[in-house]
C-alpha positions in Angstrom: 133.2 121.9 153.9 132.4 125.6 153.8 129.1 127.2 154.9 128.5 130.7 153.5 126.1 133.3 154.9 125.3 136.5 152.9 123.7 139.7 154.0 120.0 139.7 153.1 119.4 142.5 150.6 115.7 143.0 150.7 114.8 146.3 152.4 113.3 145.7 155.8 114.6 142.1 156.1 116.1 141.9 159.6 116.7 138.1 159.8 120.0 136.4 159.2 120.3 132.7 158.3 123.1 131.9 160.8 123.5 133.5 164.2 126.9 133.6 166.0 125.7 130.7 168.2 124.8 128.5 165.3 128.1 129.5 163.6 129.9 128.3 166.7 128.1 125.0 166.5 128.9 124.5 162.9 132.6 125.4 163.5 132.6 122.8 166.4 131.4 120.2 163.9 134.5 120.9 161.8 132.9 123.1 159.2 134.3 126.4 157.9 131.9 129.3 158.2 132.3 132.4 156.1 130.0 135.4 156.8 129.6 138.5 154.6 130.4 141.6 156.6 127.2 143.1 158.1 125.1 140.0 157.5 123.9 139.9 161.1 123.8 143.6 161.9 120.0 144.1 161.3 119.4 141.1 163.6 121.6 142.6 166.3 124.7 140.4 165.7 127.9 142.4 165.1 130.6 141.0 162.9 132.8 140.6 166.0 130.4 138.1 167.4 130.8 135.9 164.3 134.6 136.2 164.6 134.4 135.2 168.3 132.3 132.2 167.2 135.1 131.1 164.9 133.6 132.3 161.6 135.6 134.3 159.0 134.0 137.6 158.2 134.6 138.8 154.7 133.7 141.9 152.7 133.0 139.7 149.7 132.1 136.0 149.9 133.3 133.8 147.0 130.1 131.8 146.4 132.0 129.5 143.9 133.9 128.1 146.9 130.9 127.6 149.2 129.6 124.1 149.6 126.5 125.3 151.4 124.8 128.7 151.2 122.5 129.5 154.1 119.9 132.2 153.3 116.5 133.6 154.5 114.9 134.9 151.4 114.7 133.3 148.0 118.0 133.6 146.0 118.2 136.1 143.2 119.2 134.4 139.9 122.6 136.1 139.9 123.4 134.7 143.3 122.3 131.2 142.4 124.4 131.3 139.2 127.4 132.3 141.3 127.3 129.0 143.2 129.7 126.2 142.2 128.4 122.9 140.9 126.9 120.7 143.6 126.5 123.5 146.1 123.5 123.2 148.4 121.3 126.0 149.5 119.4 126.0 152.8 116.8 128.6 153.2 113.2 129.7 152.5 111.6 129.7 149.1 108.6 131.7 148.0 105.9 129.6 146.4 
């Protein structure tokens, strides 16, 4: 199972859905974790920290192959449409 993490694209958003520590925990559970390059930089987590945790850091994450997408902000429609059938999103929604 693959957990994907994208860089938050809203100006001023400094949070990231998965930290290197939580990525390490997910990897220890047997999950693959893919992180978009720069996803954690605004929160103070460099790409190297994700690699050290066992995550794969990619310039472009193929959402169609993700089983779970972790996010902070509500997903733009284009991002949601890029997910494969049956994918799960874990994040915040705006009422």
